[in-house]
C-alpha positions, -999 to 999 in steps of 0.1 A, spaced: 174 -454 -239 153 -466 -215 168 -455 -190 173 -414 -198 141 -414 -210 129 -429 -172 162 -402 -157 136 -371 -179 109 -376 -158 119 -383 -131 136 -351 -126 105 -338 -147 84 -348 -119 107 -339 -94 105 -299 -107 71 -303 -106 65 -314 -67 94 -296 -54 88 -264 -42 88 -233 -59 110 -199 -51 82 -174 -34 72 -150 -63 62 -109 -60 26 -127 -74 23 -151 -45 25 -115 -19 -7 -105 -49 -38 -98 -33 -59 -71 -11 -46 -63 19 -65 -35 45 -61 -19 73 -58 12 92 -37 44 84 -25 70 112 -11 105 109 1 127 125 -27 160 141 -17 190 119 -16 221 142 -43 247 142 -59 229 108 -68 191 124 -88 185 156 -72 156 163 -50 130 150 -64 109 119 -71 72 124 -89 56 91 -97 27 76 -70 23 45 -63 -10 13 -41 -15 -10 -38 -41 -38 -9 -57 -55 -10 -70 -90 14 -82 -103 44 -58 -94 22 -27 -95 3 -12 -60 -29 5 -62 -46 20 -29 -82 46 -24 -95 58 11 -126 80 17 -114 113 31 -147 131 50 -160 164 70 -143 170 102 -175 159 120 -174 129 97 -202 126 81 -199 139 47 -177 119 25 -155 152 1 -131 132 -20 -108 103 -14 -73 102 -19 -61 76 -42 -29 66 -56 -6 39 -73 35 27 -70 50 -3 -77 62 -36 -59 93 -53 -57 107 -85 -68 123 -81 -23 77 -77 -17 88 -37 -10 56 -15 -14 68 22 -28 32 45 -35 22 82 -40 -8 93 -44 -28 132 -41 -55 149 -26 -77 178 -36 -110 195 -19 -114 232 -25 -88 256 -10 -59 226 6 -41 196 -19 -8 169 -3 9 146 -22 19 114 -1 43 88 -2 43 57 18 72 29 13 70 -6 32 83 -44 30 56 -77 27 60 -96 53 38 -128 68 12 -119 53 10 -77 59 18 -51 52 37 -18 73 36 13 56 59 44 68 49 82 51 43 114 48 14 136 35 32 174 25 0 199 26 -5 226 7 -27 256 23 -42 279 4 -40 304 32 1 296 19 4 271 45 21 240 45 29 208 67 45 177 69 23 150 81 38 114 94 16 88 85 23 51 93 0 26 79 -7 -20 83 -25 -33 66 -29 -76 65 -36 -92 34 -78 -104 33 
C-alpha cells in the first residue's frame, strides 16, 4: 500500500512539473501595431497607415482604431469590431465604421505566431454617391 501511495505522489508531482500543452489562453493579451490599407481611388489622398490594436481574451477578440479627418487633426469616429480566437490561434474579426455620407464593414483574419499576429482582410466601403470599393488591408500587431 505504501508503494501505491508513493507512486501516486510521484505521478502527481510529475504532472505538476511537466510542461502543459499550449492553450488559447497562452496567447491572451494586448497586441499593438499598424493597419495598412490601399488608397481608395478618387476618395482618399493616400494609402492608410495607422495605429491598430487587438485584445485577445479567453477565445474572444476585440479591436478599435481611431479614424481622423484627412489632415489628421480631428478625431471623427472609430472603427470597432470583435471576433473569435480558435484553439490553434486563428483570429477572425469583423467590424464597422460610419460617418455622415459613408460607412464600411471590415473583416480581418490571421494566426498568432511567436507573439505576433498578421491579419489580412478588407474594408467594404459604401459612399453616399452610390459608389462602393473593396479596400485590401494588412495589420501586423505584436503582443505588448
